[in-house]
N, C-alpha and C positions, 0 to 999 in steps of 0.2 A: 801395582807390582812393578813399577819404575821401569822406564824406559833405559835400555842398555844401547849405546851406540859406540862404535868405533870413532869418537870424536877427536882423533889426534890431528886433523887437518890436513891428511896426505889426499883426501879426496873431498871434489867439490860436491854440492847437493844433486848436480845431474849425474855426474859419476857414479854416485851412491845408488841413486834410483835406478840407473843403467844396470848395474850389477844385479839389482834385486829382481830384474826382468831376464836374466840370463840362466838358463838351467846348468847344473854341475855335471851333468852327463849328457851323452848323444842321445838323440839326434842334434840337440842343440836348437837354436832359434835364428832365424833370419834377421839381417840387420833391420830392414824395413819393418818387421813385425815389431821389435823394440824401439825404433823410432815413432812408431804410430802409438805405442802405450804412452810414451813420455811427450807427445804432440810436438816432436822435434823433426825438422827437415831431416831426410837422409844423410844429407852432407855433413850436418852438424853431429849426428849421431854417429857417423863413420870417423870424425875427426876425434871424437870421445872414445871410441872403441880402439882406434890405433895407438892413441896414448895408453889406454887400460892395457893394452896388448903388450906394449913397450916395457910397462911397468909390472908384468907378470900376473896382472889379474883376470885376463881374458885372452882364450886362445881361437883362433879362427881355423875352422876345419872345413873340409868339402862335405856338404850335405849329401848324406847317402841316399836320400830319396832323389837327388837330382844333383850328380856331380859337377854341373855347372855353376851350382850356387854355393856361396860360403855361409856357413852356420856358426854361430858364436856359442861357445862353451866356458863356464868358468874354469880356472885353473884352481889348484887346492889352495892358493893364496887368496883367491877370489872368493872361493866357497867359505874359507875362514873369515874373511872380512864380512860377508854376508851374515854368517851365524853371530859374529860380534855384534851386529847392528839389531839383533834380535829385539823386537817391541817387548816380549815378555822375559824378565828374568827367571829361568827355571826353578831355581832355588826357592825364589819368593812364590811363584806360584804354585809349587808343592806345598808349601807352608800355609799358604791360603786355603788350599784344597783339604789339606789335613784338618783345618779348623772346622769343616763342614761335616755335619754327619751323614750318615748313609742316605736318608731321605732327601737332605738337600743336595747332594752329590747326584741323586738321580735325576732329581728335577732341574738342575743345571744342564746335565747331558741332554735330558729331553729338550730343553729349551734352545741349546746350541744346535742340536739336530735339527729342529724346526725353522731356525735362521737358515742354515745351511740348505734345506730343502727350499725356501721361500727364494733364498739368493739363486738357486740354480734354475728357478721356473722363470725367473727375469728375463726378458729378450736381452739379447747382448749390448753393451752400451755403445753409444755411437762413438766414433773417432772424436777426439778433442781436437780443435782446431786452434791453433795459434793466432791471436790476434796480431795484425802487423802495427808497429808502432808508426805512428802519424808522424808525417815529416814536418819540422819545425822551421823548414827554410822556404 
């Protein structure tokens, strides 16, 4: 169904991945959670977030659950960018689904529901750890 990405070069791969882990609405997500998903130190994720905020992709707000903490939320521009990075082209997907008969569509839905159930039953994935580069000196 062809990968669609906003490959205009204005975002690094880490910035793009970070945007995909931030919701478009409150309450948002804490920086540490995003850093953990990407196996980045909080300090590196913070630098990325500051730059993304300066460029209008992310907004830092107070976490309504704990006013002492900041939460990250996508701006409209950030949400549009995430949508532009969609893995599936909706028009091509619709065309592919239209080519299936009703029984095939029901079977596909049943299979996808089973995959979702199996995924939900899995234990949480362990946090990925970054390997430190070995010193060459």
